[in-house]
C-alpha positions in Angstrom: -0.1 0.0 0.0 1.2 3.4 -0.8 1.7 5.6 2.2 -0.6 8.9 2.5 0.7 12.0 3.8 -1.7 14.5 5.1 -0.5 18.0 5.0 -0.5 21.6 3.1 1.5 21.6 0.0 3.5 24.9 1.1 3.8 23.9 4.9 7.4 23.6 6.2 6.9 20.7 8.1 5.3 19.1 5.3 8.1 19.9 3.2 10.5 18.3 5.9 8.7 15.0 5.3 8.3 15.2 1.6 12.1 15.6 1.2 12.6 12.4 2.8 10.3 10.5 0.4 12.0 11.8 -2.5 15.7 11.0 -0.8 14.2 7.3 -0.2 12.7 7.0 -3.4 9.3 6.2 -1.8 6.0 7.0 -3.8 3.3 8.6 -1.6 -0.1 10.0 -1.9 -0.8 13.4 -0.9 -3.9 14.7 0.8 -4.0 18.7 0.9 -5.2 19.8 4.3 -7.1 23.2 3.9 -6.1 25.9 6.7 -8.8 28.5 5.5 -11.4 25.9 5.8 -10.1 24.8 9.2 -9.9 21.2 8.2 -6.8 20.8 10.4 -9.2 21.3 13.3 -12.2 19.3 12.3 -13.2 16.2 14.3 -12.1 13.7 11.7 -8.3 15.1 11.5 -8.1 15.9 15.1 -8.8 12.0 15.6 -5.8 11.2 13.8 -3.5 14.0 14.9 -4.9 15.1 18.2 -3.1 18.4 18.3 -4.6 19.7 15.2 -1.5 20.2 13.4 0.2 18.9 9.9 1.2 16.8 8.8 0.7 13.2 9.7 1.2 9.9 7.9 -1.1 7.0 7.0 0.7 3.7 6.6 -2.1 1.0 6.1 -3.9 2.2 9.0 -0.8 3.4 11.3 -0.7 6.8 12.0 2.1 8.7 13.1 2.6 12.5 13.4 5.3 15.0 14.1 7.5 15.6 10.8 11.0 14.7 12.6 9.3 11.3 13.8 8.0 10.8 10.6 11.1 11.3 8.8 12.7 8.6 10.9 9.9 6.4 10.6 10.4 6.4 6.4 14.2 6.0 6.9 14.1 3.1 9.0 11.1 1.3 7.2 12.9 1.9 3.8 16.3 1.7 5.0 17.7 -0.5 2.1 16.8 2.0 -0.5 17.3 5.6 -1.6 19.8 7.9 0.3 21.1 6.3 3.9 20.1 9.3 6.2 20.5 8.0 9.5 24.1 6.1 10.0 24.3 2.4 11.4 27.8 2.9 13.1 26.9 3.7 16.8 29.3 6.4 17.1 28.5 7.9 13.7 24.8 7.7 14.7 25.7 9.3 18.1 27.0 12.4 16.2 23.8 12.1 14.0 21.7 12.3 17.1 23.7 15.1 18.4 23.4 17.2 15.0 19.6 16.4 15.4 19.4 17.9 18.6 21.2 20.8 17.6 18.9 21.5 14.9 15.9 21.5 16.8 17.2 23.5 19.8 19.9 25.8 18.2 18.2 26.4 14.7 14.7 25.8 14.3 13.8 27.6 17.9 14.9 30.7 16.6 14.5 30.4 12.6 10.8 29.2 12.9 9.9 31.9 15.1 11.4 34.5 13.3 9.7 33.3 10.0 6.6 33.4 12.0 6.7 36.8 13.2 7.9 38.6 10.0 6.2 36.0 7.4 3.3 34.2 9.0 1.8 36.9 11.3 0.8 39.2 8.4 -1.2 36.2 6.5 -2.9 35.8 10.0 -3.8 39.7 10.1 -1.3 40.1 13.1 1.1 42.7 13.5 4.8 41.4 13.5 7.0 42.7 16.3 10.1 43.6 15.0 12.0 44.0 18.2 11.3 40.1 18.7 12.1 39.6 15.3 15.7 41.2 15.8 16.2 39.4 18.9 15.5 36.2 17.5 17.7 36.7 14.5 20.5 37.9 17.0 20.3 34.8 19.0 20.5 32.6 15.4 23.5 34.5 14.4 25.4 33.2 17.6 24.4 29.7 16.8 25.1 29.7 13.2 28.6 31.3 14.4 29.2 27.9 15.7 27.8 26.3 13.1 30.4 28.1 11.1 33.5 26.3 13.3 31.8 22.9 13.0 31.1 23.2 9.1 35.0 24.4 8.7 35.9 21.0 9.7 33.1 18.7 7.9 31.0 18.7 5.2 27.7 18.1 7.2 26.5 18.8 10.7 27.0 15.1 12.1 30.2 14.4 10.1 30.8 13.9 6.3 27.7 12.4 5.0 24.3 13.9 4.8 21.7 13.0 7.6 18.0 13.8 8.1 19.5 16.6 10.8 20.9 18.5 7.7 17.8 17.9 5.7 15.5 19.4 8.5 17.1 22.6 8.0 15.8 23.2 4.9 12.3 24.6 5.0 12.9 27.2 7.5 16.5 28.1 6.3 15.3 28.7 2.5 12.6 31.3 4.2 15.3 33.5 6.0 16.2 35.3 2.8 12.4 36.0 2.7 12.1 37.7 6.0 15.2 39.9 5.2 18.0 37.7 7.0 21.3 36.9 5.3 22.6 34.8 8.3 23.2 31.9 6.3 24.7 33.5 3.2 27.1 35.5 5.1 29.1 32.7 6.7 31.0 30.9 4.1 30.8 27.6 5.5 27.4 27.5 6.2 26.6 28.8 3.0 28.2 26.3 1.1 26.7 23.7 3.4 23.2 25.1 2.8 23.5 25.4 -0.6 24.5 21.8 -1.1 21.2 20.9 0.6 19.2 23.1 -1.6 20.9 21.8 -4.7 19.7 18.3 -3.7 16.7 16.9 -6.3 14.8 16.2 -3.1 14.4 19.7 -2.2 14.0 20.7 -6.0 11.0 18.8 -6.2 9.3 20.0 -3.0 10.6 23.6 -2.6 7.6 25.2 -4.1 4.7 22.9 -3.5 4.2 19.2 -2.3 2.7 16.9 -4.4 1.8 13.4 -4.8 4.2 11.1 -6.4 2.4 7.9 -6.4 
């Protein structure tokens, strides 16, 4: 049975999962969830995703939500095909887990909030707080200074092979220029690393809109 992803075609978290489908060469059905109609808060949706958020995955009745959890599930279920995105070696996997934690707490925590403040709020008829945005970007700059050091010694955040930890940066990192921030481009090693991720066919396939491949 082909897996079905429920999400929004332009959602960052939906794209985080769709990237992995393409990396693993796994076909999938896609069901678009309409935010404007409140479909993500409907009883039918909440029965599958109790937080009323996207995306969630249906694998022949097995339901899993949270984009990073879904990504890991796909990687492990289809470990024998496509790009290996979680190392098997214990020490290499330890560095992957380290990098995955870095992405959540040292990148996404600031990048996603900054994008929300400057890009998402206007769509919700809310007024961006520029002071909050500036503070978030300043904190992100300090974190990316550390990235710059790490990436001066290795190709990817967890070592010399791409992993889920690297790919998870793509959705929000790619939106930073749209909110007027060059925090990635202004750091040579970070810029080189991020461009290598953006150039991957998986990102090119989903960067504008997520669509089914089955």
